[in-house]
C-alpha angles and dihedrals in degrees: 000000000000118000118210110249120185111210114207122224094227116113134190110202132184112272119202092194092072103094139165129199108239136175115278125194110179105206123329134313093288092060091044090054090052091052092046092050092052091051093047090052091061118104119247090254093050091049093052092045093051092046092049090053091052093047091048092051100043111023090082090055099049136042109243097349091178089064089055090050091051091051093049092046088057090055090063097041090104090058091052090048088052087059088062092254132125106233090196094070095054116112116260092245091054092050092051094047091049089050090053091055089056094048130085136179116245122195103221097189103034098109107033144353108196154118098063131188125196131211140167113272116241087233112071097159128123096024131139121243111288095016127121129192112225141188119215121197122204138190104238118196128195140166114343091019091275110161130212135176118250133173142216128194122218148149131241113206127211090272093051095253112149127214124180134198116250108258117256118261096236125058121208133199115208133247112259115228117202097197100113117139112220125209109224099218091050093046093049092047091054091050087052090052086053088056093241114162115254100223098076092031089059091045089060101033099047089068093058132082121241088267119035141169131233090257093052090050092051091051091050091050091049092049092048090049093051095046096047131051096231121209123216093269092051091049088054089053090053088053090050091052090051090045090059094042091053090052087073114071147128127230130194132194128212114263090234093066122102116230091251090054094060116093125180099215122183111278106157124073087238091068107030089127096048155314102241136199104343111201107203123197135178102233122201114202125212090263092053096254117142126225128170114223131183128188115206142165119251113206126191098181094269111040138020127229122194109228139176134223121207126191140151100189108020090244101081117043128184117204123196138160119255111239136207137073090275094051088098139123128009130298108058115160127181123223112239094244141014121273117211089350094304134108111242127207136185114222144165101213095167096043093242114059138046118252136183122217129192127198142166089218119056091215098049125069118176104147129062135175121197109229106165139027132180107290108160130055094250090061104033094118096052145322131210143158125280096209139311119333117255120223121240134167089258095050143280110329110212121192109214139185127219130195119213141157116347088016090281113171117213132175124239138167134236129191118216129193112265097226098029108032091178084077114084111212099182147326142198112276092200126039115280090209127012126180111270125205093281097042096049095064118083148072092326109022125224098020132127114174140167135191098201144347135200139206122244128170096341097316136098108236110208123191109194143174124242115219092331089288114085137006139232141160140250134183131211129192110246092212092054092044093052092046093055101043117115103242127205 
């Protein structure tokens, strides 16, 4: 039975003008030394002239570009030191020009702007009756198919019309803060999940207290390396330990950035090939405090690592791996509150079916119950969630995706019991939303996909991607949706 879906005319398209200034190392250290030598051979006048040209061309495109140049100069200091030179005595103009040679622009949204999730903005002031301010996150993809997380701010009115602020002209990447405190048992357990041999792990970890910092870990690794003649396998294990350590970090944005100017670009080695499909949710704790969480998939070109973002203000973000034997595969989505004192998460640990996990620790997931498997032809290949469930009087409404013939992705809906979400009450027998002629054409044909919906004034508001290329919105009446579910 067909359910009435109102597609909105609003479109979010890729925009090649949205660029960041990122570190650039052309070739290896030998080539970098050659570039550095050529810059150092310039006269003082030539250095100032070249730097002024760069600043004239790029200062209007980036906030505080000289700060970026200083940061990137510091990333090649070790190469300069290896040339038997003291980088600290170089003139300021030389340092900045060197930094410019190791900087490149990267268009974060040039290829695709897709897989959105929507949430209520922390700021709900100065709104008309029936309006709600929202934040929408997107997966933005640029050259090399590297994905980042970007945001837009908008307002939904009482009639479900959406208006969005024009994005800021300058895009900023955050400062990374390596001040995370690791818990030794948790860290060791994750290394065990990664099948890393315990002998060298113990060699490094036995030197550390039960809680340790990134700096303490690096010192312990250095000491273990000096005291032991490591073979190639042991050196790989050291790299794996660092790989995990670098998966934990904090980032902070300048207070003078607009929301649309903040981009969470891959920082850790675990995600150098992309931050994929963030599912944001506004989470209300038992004491009433609000935290925004997002589960996402970190990809390094070879393996994936489920990770979680935590923020309260969209300026400071904490990023950590998700642990446990059931913290596997893509498509994890957190419920917006605890149930019976436990965190609850949707997952698809086998890549085919929907599961529910419960845990007393938001970062550890060791138990999973399969609740749903492909049942209808449009989802025979696989099903999964399309973001966190939303709570209604009738139960938890879960937006789902199904994959059918010709690898066509469609959206559906499932209703879960409020107190026992492992119990499926009903679901849509036919797709709620299938790609139409416009939506099927794009980077990945025949796909509609969402990473999270919300309820506003009696309707489900669904942001969704079209063919993994652009994004749009649709709304569905809750009353009509509930009336047409197939109940069990």
